[in-house]
N, C-alpha and C positions, 0 to 999 in steps of 0.2 A: 505494499500500499504506500503509495507516495502522496503527500498532501502538502499544502502550503504550511508555513510554520505556525500561522495563527490557528490553523485548525487543529494541528498536534498538541498545541498548548491548551486547547479546549476539551480535549479528550479526558473523559472520565470513565471509571470502571463501570458505572451502569450503562454506559453506550456500548460495551463489549459484549459479545455473547458468542458461544461455540455453536456450530452447525454441522450436522453430518450432510456431506454432499455425495450424491451418487456419481461415480465417474462416467465420462462420456464413452458409449460403447459403439458409437457410429464409426470410428475410424478402424482400420484393419490392423493396427499394430496392437499385440498382445504385451501387456506388461505383467511380469510374473509377481510384482509386489503387490498388486491390487486384482484380486480374483472376484468372480461372479458373486453377487451378494454382499461385497465388501463396501464400506463406506470410507469417504476421506474425511478428515478433521478440517474444517474451515473455521477461521475466527472471522467475526463479522463485526463491523465498526458501524454505528448510526451516527450520521452527521446531519444536524438540523440548521447550522448557520455557517457562513463563510463568506469570503469576498465572491465567489462564484455562485452562491445559493442566497441570493437576497429575499426570496419568497418564504423561506422556512420550510420548503419541501424536505421530506427526509430522503437522503441519499444514503447509500450503502458502499462501503469498501470491504473487500475480502482478501483475506491472506490463507493461503492453502498450504497444508504440510507438505515439506520436500523430504524425499529420502536421503539427500545430502545433509548432514547435521550442520555444516559450515553454513549453509545459505537458507536454513529453514526458520521462516519467520514466526511460526508457531512456538517452535522451541526457544527462539530468542525471547519472545513474549514470556513465556514460562520462566526463564532463567532471570529475566528482568523482574517480574512479580516475587519470585523467590528472594531475590537479593533486597527488593522494596521493603518486605516484611520479615526477612530473616527468620523464615520458619524452620 
């Protein structure tokens, strides 16, 4: 998710939620990491205001889990929240 800096400063925890996304099965490539019936974890952010959203419409940003740990946005969010509250 890429946002303007003013939007990232306004993000609050209640604006984030997890959602199970069914993978796209329309392409012919088979990925062994995602089998039939499996879902992919996606983190969804609701945005209600910002420079490009003057009307107050609800817009959504989505980050999907990546199998490469170094670039996984869901894992990065998990580590950030763990560090934030030192569980």
